[in-house]
LOLOLUM-354948 format. One record per residue (C-alpha): x, y, z; residue in one letter; residue number from 1. Coordinates in pm, 1 decimal. Layout:
REM LOLOLUM-354948
X, Y, Z, A, NUM $
...
REM end
This chain:
REM LOLOLUM-354948
-11302.9, -5963.4, -7804.1, X, 1 $
-11631.8, -5730.2, -7949.5, X, 2 $
-11567.1, -5375.9, -7960.8, X, 3 $
-11776.3, -5147.7, -7854.0, X, 4 $
-11787.0, -4789.0, -7702.8, X, 5 $
-11502.1, -4776.6, -7388.9, X, 6 $
-11742.3, -4612.7, -7171.1, X, 7 $
-11989.7, -4910.3, -7142.1, X, 8 $
-11732.1, -5082.9, -6965.0, X, 9 $
-11772.2, -4831.6, -6692.8, X, 10 $
-12093.1, -4701.0, -6734.5, X, 11 $
-12336.9, -4888.3, -6987.1, X, 12 $
-12618.1, -4641.9, -7149.2, X, 13 $
-12955.4, -4575.1, -6982.2, X, 14 $
-13215.0, -4778.1, -7116.6, X, 15 $
-13463.1, -4635.2, -7341.5, X, 16 $
-13754.0, -4863.9, -7563.2, X, 17 $
-13503.2, -5143.6, -7505.9, X, 18 $
-13301.4, -5288.4, -7184.3, X, 19 $
-12991.4, -5151.2, -7255.7, X, 20 $
-12846.3, -5119.2, -6872.6, X, 21 $
-12844.9, -5445.8, -6718.1, X, 22 $
-12950.9, -5832.6, -6856.0, X, 23 $
-13276.7, -5890.1, -6707.2, X, 24 $
-13333.8, -6182.7, -6549.0, X, 25 $
-13589.3, -6387.1, -6747.8, X, 26 $
-13252.3, -6346.0, -6991.1, X, 27 $
-12977.0, -6486.2, -6770.2, X, 28 $
-13200.3, -6831.5, -6718.4, X, 29 $
-13190.1, -6825.7, -7114.0, X, 30 $
-12837.6, -6753.1, -7155.9, X, 31 $
-12805.9, -7030.4, -6854.7, X, 32 $
-13000.9, -7295.3, -7029.4, X, 33 $
-12780.2, -7212.1, -7306.7, X, 34 $
-12502.6, -7315.0, -7161.8, X, 35 $
-12637.3, -7617.5, -7032.2, X, 36 $
-12731.9, -7782.9, -7344.5, X, 37 $
-12346.1, -7674.6, -7428.5, X, 38 $
-12219.7, -7926.9, -7166.2, X, 39 $
-12378.2, -8224.9, -7277.6, X, 40 $
-12132.7, -8199.5, -7589.8, X, 41 $
-11841.1, -8306.8, -7270.4, X, 42 $
-11714.0, -8267.8, -6933.9, X, 43 $
-12012.3, -8125.6, -6788.8, X, 44 $
-11830.3, -7951.9, -6549.2, X, 45 $
-11515.9, -7844.9, -6741.5, X, 46 $
-11755.9, -7642.2, -6982.8, X, 47 $
-11897.2, -7496.9, -6663.3, X, 48 $
-11555.7, -7348.1, -6562.6, X, 49 $
-11485.6, -7206.4, -6877.7, X, 50 $
-11775.1, -7015.3, -6906.4, X, 51 $
-11754.4, -6941.6, -6487.7, X, 52 $
-11372.9, -6785.5, -6584.6, X, 53 $
-11500.8, -6584.4, -6867.1, X, 54 $
-11789.3, -6438.7, -6655.4, X, 55 $
-11553.3, -6389.6, -6374.9, X, 56 $
-11339.6, -6166.8, -6586.5, X, 57 $
-11619.3, -5963.5, -6711.8, X, 58 $
-11663.2, -5892.2, -6299.4, X, 59 $
-11277.4, -5839.2, -6252.9, X, 60 $
-11241.6, -6125.9, -6040.4, X, 61 $
-11068.7, -6439.7, -5964.3, X, 62 $
-11193.1, -6783.5, -6120.4, X, 63 $
-11183.0, -7033.8, -5853.7, X, 64 $
-11290.4, -7404.8, -5946.6, X, 65 $
-11558.8, -7479.4, -5794.6, X, 66 $
-11616.8, -7873.1, -5550.7, X, 67 $
-11887.3, -8021.9, -5796.1, X, 68 $
-12063.1, -8006.7, -6094.9, X, 69 $
-12365.1, -7877.8, -5920.3, X, 70 $
-12177.0, -7599.0, -5751.6, X, 71 $
-12022.1, -7527.9, -6019.2, X, 72 $
-12351.1, -7429.5, -6184.9, X, 73 $
-12482.8, -7262.2, -5889.5, X, 74 $
-12147.6, -7035.0, -5871.6, X, 75 $
-12145.5, -6965.2, -6261.0, X, 76 $
-12525.3, -6808.9, -6204.0, X, 77 $
-12454.8, -6670.6, -5927.7, X, 78 $
-12159.3, -6482.2, -6109.8, X, 79 $
-12368.7, -6465.7, -6430.5, X, 80 $
-12604.0, -6265.6, -6197.1, X, 81 $
-12389.7, -6043.9, -6111.6, X, 82 $
-12201.9, -5976.6, -6465.1, X, 83 $
-12559.7, -5872.8, -6604.9, X, 84 $
-12563.5, -5585.6, -6407.0, X, 85 $
-12342.9, -5442.1, -6705.2, X, 86 $
-12494.1, -5576.0, -7010.4, X, 87 $
-12247.7, -5514.0, -7237.0, X, 88 $
-11971.1, -5707.1, -7088.9, X, 89 $
-12211.9, -5981.6, -6983.7, X, 90 $
-12307.0, -6025.4, -7368.7, X, 91 $
-11904.6, -6015.8, -7442.3, X, 92 $
-11835.8, -6243.7, -7227.4, X, 93 $
-12106.7, -6520.8, -7362.3, X, 94 $
-12007.5, -6442.0, -7706.3, X, 95 $
-11621.1, -6518.6, -7625.2, X, 96 $
-11679.4, -6789.2, -7409.5, X, 97 $
-11849.5, -6940.2, -7689.4, X, 98 $
-11590.2, -6894.0, -7936.2, X, 99 $
-11286.2, -7007.7, -7742.8, X, 100 $
-11487.5, -7325.3, -7650.0, X, 101 $
-11550.9, -7369.0, -7993.1, X, 102 $
-11216.9, -7281.2, -8100.5, X, 103 $
-11025.4, -7533.0, -7897.3, X, 104 $
-11294.8, -7770.9, -7947.3, X, 105 $
-11383.9, -7787.0, -8276.8, X, 106 $
-11634.9, -8092.1, -8282.1, X, 107 $
-11861.6, -7869.4, -8011.4, X, 108 $
-12136.1, -7708.2, -8121.8, X, 109 $
-12230.9, -7351.6, -7911.9, X, 110 $
-12481.4, -7111.7, -7956.5, X, 111 $
-12399.7, -6872.8, -8246.2, X, 112 $
-12395.8, -6514.2, -8307.8, X, 113 $
-12771.8, -6540.2, -8479.6, X, 114 $
-12904.4, -6715.3, -8132.5, X, 115 $
-12729.5, -6452.8, -7908.6, X, 116 $
-12916.3, -6205.6, -8099.7, X, 117 $
-13231.2, -6415.2, -8066.8, X, 118 $
-13258.3, -6378.7, -7692.9, X, 119 $
-13170.1, -5969.0, -7712.0, X, 120 $
-13443.3, -5985.5, -7924.6, X, 121 $
-13678.9, -6188.2, -7734.5, X, 122 $
-13615.9, -6048.9, -7394.1, X, 123 $
-13609.6, -5640.4, -7575.6, X, 124 $
-13213.2, -5624.3, -7472.4, X, 125 $
-13106.1, -5338.0, -7654.5, X, 126 $
-12786.6, -5485.4, -7815.3, X, 127 $
-12717.3, -5640.7, -8108.2, X, 128 $
-12405.6, -5835.9, -8265.1, X, 129 $
-12268.7, -5727.7, -8565.3, X, 130 $
-11925.8, -5868.9, -8565.7, X, 131 $
-11695.6, -5746.9, -8504.8, X, 132 $
-11912.0, -5475.5, -8293.0, X, 133 $
-12184.5, -5489.9, -8034.1, X, 134 $
-12408.7, -5242.3, -8153.5, X, 135 $
-12656.5, -5044.5, -7951.2, X, 136 $
-12992.7, -5073.1, -8102.0, X, 137 $
-13133.0, -4743.0, -7989.3, X, 138 $
-12853.6, -4582.1, -8237.2, X, 139 $
-12996.6, -4778.9, -8481.5, X, 140 $
-13222.1, -4590.6, -8750.7, X, 141 $
-13575.1, -4667.0, -8751.4, X, 142 $
-13839.3, -4868.8, -9029.1, X, 143 $
-13977.2, -4671.4, -9274.4, X, 144 $
-14349.4, -4697.1, -9113.4, X, 145 $
-14597.4, -4927.7, -9326.6, X, 146 $
-14934.1, -4825.2, -9268.8, X, 147 $
-15065.5, -5153.6, -9005.7, X, 148 $
-15446.0, -5167.7, -9146.2, X, 149 $
-15467.2, -5069.4, -9537.7, X, 150 $
-15851.7, -4985.5, -9565.4, X, 151 $
-15857.3, -5099.6, -9904.4, X, 152 $
-15647.3, -5496.4, -9835.0, X, 153 $
-15925.5, -5747.0, -9857.4, X, 154 $
-16006.8, -5835.1, -9528.8, X, 155 $
-15867.1, -6170.6, -9540.6, X, 156 $
-15511.5, -6021.7, -9659.5, X, 157 $
-15462.0, -5814.8, -9378.9, X, 158 $
-15351.1, -6069.4, -9123.4, X, 159 $
-15111.3, -6186.9, -9445.3, X, 160 $
-14963.4, -5830.7, -9502.4, X, 161 $
-14921.4, -5785.8, -9129.5, X, 162 $
-14748.9, -6133.3, -9056.9, X, 163 $
-14525.6, -6030.1, -9333.7, X, 164 $
-14425.0, -5735.1, -9210.3, X, 165 $
-14317.2, -5849.1, -8843.0, X, 166 $
-14158.6, -6089.5, -9024.6, X, 167 $
-13946.6, -5895.3, -9265.0, X, 168 $
-13846.0, -5694.9, -8896.6, X, 169 $
-13774.8, -6013.9, -8692.5, X, 170 $
-13543.4, -6115.3, -8979.6, X, 171 $
-13364.5, -5820.3, -8995.3, X, 172 $
-13325.6, -5756.2, -8636.8, X, 173 $
-13160.7, -6113.9, -8632.1, X, 174 $
-12906.0, -6035.0, -8861.1, X, 175 $
-13050.8, -6205.5, -9162.1, X, 176 $
-13118.6, -5910.2, -9416.7, X, 177 $
-13093.2, -6143.2, -9746.8, X, 178 $
-13418.0, -6332.9, -9579.7, X, 179 $
-13555.8, -5978.8, -9428.1, X, 180 $
-13539.5, -5835.8, -9808.3, X, 181 $
-13671.1, -6172.0, -9983.4, X, 182 $
-13992.4, -6126.3, -9719.5, X, 183 $
-14008.3, -5730.9, -9795.5, X, 184 $
-13998.6, -5768.3, -10163.4, X, 185 $
-14251.1, -6034.9, -10158.9, X, 186 $
-14506.3, -5859.4, -9968.0, X, 187 $
-14481.9, -5541.2, -10245.6, X, 188 $
-14534.0, -5836.6, -10517.6, X, 189 $
-14837.4, -5961.7, -10351.9, X, 190 $
-14968.4, -5559.7, -10277.3, X, 191 $
-14894.4, -5492.6, -10680.6, X, 192 $
-15192.2, -5793.1, -10693.9, X, 193 $
-15456.4, -5559.0, -10549.8, X, 194 $
-15417.5, -5311.9, -10865.6, X, 195 $
-15562.0, -5590.3, -11055.1, X, 196 $
-15883.6, -5512.3, -11208.0, X, 197 $
-15874.1, -5128.9, -11116.4, X, 198 $
-15996.5, -4884.8, -11328.4, X, 199 $
-15793.9, -4608.8, -11387.8, X, 200 $
-15955.8, -4356.4, -11662.7, X, 201 $
-16085.8, -4549.7, -11903.3, X, 202 $
-15798.0, -4841.6, -11857.5, X, 203 $
-15838.3, -5117.4, -11663.7, X, 204 $
-15551.8, -5296.6, -11501.0, X, 205 $
-15596.3, -5688.6, -11627.4, X, 206 $
-15206.2, -5778.2, -11573.1, X, 207 $
-15167.5, -6071.5, -11344.1, X, 208 $
-14782.8, -6059.4, -11284.5, X, 209 $
-14621.8, -5808.9, -11122.7, X, 210 $
-14382.7, -5632.7, -11355.0, X, 211 $
-14654.0, -5668.7, -11602.6, X, 212 $
-14897.2, -5463.5, -11327.8, X, 213 $
-14654.7, -5204.1, -11285.3, X, 214 $
-14622.8, -5156.7, -11658.8, X, 215 $
-14963.0, -5071.7, -11656.4, X, 216 $
-14946.3, -4878.8, -11364.0, X, 217 $
-14732.0, -4652.7, -11488.1, X, 218 $
-14919.5, -4631.6, -11846.0, X, 219 $
-15238.9, -4559.9, -11709.0, X, 220 $
-15145.7, -4337.1, -11486.9, X, 221 $
-15206.7, -3927.8, -11464.5, X, 222 $
-14935.3, -3796.3, -11255.6, X, 223 $
-14579.5, -3775.9, -11304.8, X, 224 $
-14504.5, -3872.3, -10982.9, X, 225 $
-14648.7, -4201.1, -10992.0, X, 226 $
-14508.9, -4247.0, -11283.7, X, 227 $
-14149.4, -4192.4, -11154.7, X, 228 $
-14197.2, -4404.3, -10840.4, X, 229 $
-14283.2, -4729.0, -11056.1, X, 230 $
-13993.0, -4658.1, -11241.0, X, 231 $
-13828.6, -4674.5, -10915.4, X, 232 $
-13966.0, -4991.0, -10824.7, X, 233 $
-13916.0, -5145.9, -11099.7, X, 234 $
-13549.3, -5068.4, -11101.7, X, 235 $
-13494.9, -5201.2, -10754.3, X, 236 $
-13700.2, -5490.0, -10799.2, X, 237 $
-13490.8, -5613.8, -11090.2, X, 238 $
-13179.1, -5528.3, -10930.6, X, 239 $
-13311.9, -5749.2, -10642.2, X, 240 $
-13412.3, -6016.5, -10837.0, X, 241 $
-13087.1, -6049.5, -11076.2, X, 242 $
-12816.6, -6307.7, -10963.3, X, 243 $
-12559.0, -6055.4, -11028.8, X, 244 $
-12732.4, -5793.4, -10780.9, X, 245 $
-12940.6, -5879.2, -10472.8, X, 246 $
-12959.2, -6203.7, -10561.5, X, 247 $
-13286.6, -6259.5, -10312.7, X, 248 $
-13532.6, -6395.8, -10578.2, X, 249 $
-13333.0, -6622.9, -10866.0, X, 250 $
-13067.2, -6661.9, -10639.2, X, 251 $
-12682.0, -6572.8, -10642.6, X, 252 $
-12439.5, -6575.2, -10934.0, X, 253 $
-12184.1, -6728.0, -10729.3, X, 254 $
-11865.6, -6583.9, -10948.0, X, 255 $
-12010.5, -6215.5, -11000.8, X, 256 $
-12255.2, -6203.7, -10724.0, X, 257 $
-12181.3, -6045.4, -10372.0, X, 258 $
-12381.9, -6086.3, -10068.2, X, 259 $
-12582.3, -5772.7, -9947.1, X, 260 $
-12425.6, -5666.8, -9656.5, X, 261 $
-12664.7, -5610.5, -9315.1, X, 262 $
-12660.6, -5233.3, -9391.2, X, 263 $
-12754.9, -5257.7, -9738.5, X, 264 $
-13054.8, -5505.8, -9607.3, X, 265 $
-13193.5, -5220.5, -9422.4, X, 266 $
-13150.0, -4957.1, -9674.2, X, 267 $
-13320.3, -5237.1, -9956.4, X, 268 $
-13604.3, -5314.3, -9714.2, X, 269 $
-13670.6, -4936.2, -9604.9, X, 270 $
-13742.5, -4821.0, -10008.1, X, 271 $
-13938.7, -5106.0, -10033.4, X, 272 $
-14135.6, -5045.2, -9695.9, X, 273 $
-14142.9, -4629.5, -9864.5, X, 274 $
-14255.0, -4773.4, -10179.4, X, 275 $
-14541.1, -5005.8, -10015.8, X, 276 $
-14704.5, -4699.3, -9833.1, X, 277 $
-14675.9, -4540.9, -10136.7, X, 278 $
-14886.2, -4736.8, -10284.3, X, 279 $
-15171.9, -4804.7, -10076.0, X, 280 $
-15223.1, -4488.4, -10024.1, X, 281 $
-15221.1, -4445.4, -10434.7, X, 282 $
-15478.3, -4775.7, -10415.3, X, 283 $
-15721.8, -4630.4, -10159.9, X, 284 $
-15681.2, -4277.4, -10344.9, X, 285 $
-15808.9, -4442.2, -10675.9, X, 286 $
-16053.5, -4687.0, -10515.0, X, 287 $
-16181.6, -4371.0, -10351.1, X, 288 $
-16165.3, -4158.4, -10707.7, X, 289 $
-16406.7, -4443.9, -10873.6, X, 290 $
-16660.3, -4431.5, -10605.6, X, 291 $
-16658.7, -4077.0, -10634.8, X, 292 $
-16741.8, -4157.2, -11036.1, X, 293 $
-17021.9, -4378.8, -10937.5, X, 294 $
-17219.7, -4147.5, -10735.7, X, 295 $
-17203.6, -3860.4, -10983.8, X, 296 $
-17309.0, -4087.3, -11249.6, X, 297 $
-16996.1, -4128.1, -11458.7, X, 298 $
REM end
C-alpha cells in the first residue's frame, strides 16, 4: 500500500493546476491498456481478475469472478471507471495490483512506478508516486523560473535552450532526478559559451570550456556579486561532476559515491536554474553596456 493522507480515502483534494479528485477518462484507458499488455504474459482472465480484485477492494465491493475473459475485461473497465472517482484510491489499487502480481510471478514484467508516474504526467494527474508515498503535486515547490526566450541567445540556440529546460522538468517529474540534474548542468555549460568573445572592459573572454570561461568571468568582472556567484557555480559544478559528489558527469564512485535523492535533485536543479537566470541577465547587461560604449565612441 502507498502512504498518503488518510482523509484522501474519503475525500480527495480539490482540483487545482492538476486533476486531483478524479482520474480522467483518457488516463483510465491508458492504464487499462497497460493491463491488457500485461495479460499477454499468462492466463488473460487470471490477470484481469487479479487487477479487478484490487479495484473492487478500492470501491469496498465484493470481487466476483466473471464468466469469460471478455466479460472480465468489461467488468474490470467498469470497476476502474467507478474507482477513478477517487484518484488516490485508483492509483493505490493499480500500484498494489502490479506489485503483488510481480511478487507472485517473478517472470512477469509489470508496469513500474516510472511508467505510472509518466501516465499521470501525460494526463495532468496531480499525484506522483515517491515510494513509499503518494505525493500531491500541488504541495511540491515550483521550479525556479528561467527566461523562456533569452534575447541574447542566438536565434538557432533558443529552441535548443527551451527543449533542454523542458526535458529537465519532465525528467524531474518522472522521478529521474540524476538525469534531470545532468540535463540542467549541460544547459548551464552550454549557456556559458555565450560569453566567449565577449569584451568586459578592456578584457576579452577567450576560453572555450566551462571551467575556464567562469574563471575569466570572475577575473574580469567588476561587481562582487558576480564574483561570488561564479564561485558558487564553480563549487556546485565541481561537486556534481565528482564521482564522490553528485556523480552526474564523470560517473559515480561505486565504493564511496552516494546516489542523489529526489529531494536533492530538485534542490540542485533549482540552484542551477537560478544561476542560469542570473547569467542570462548578466550576459544581456554586458552586451547592452558594450553597445552603449560603441554609441558614445569608446
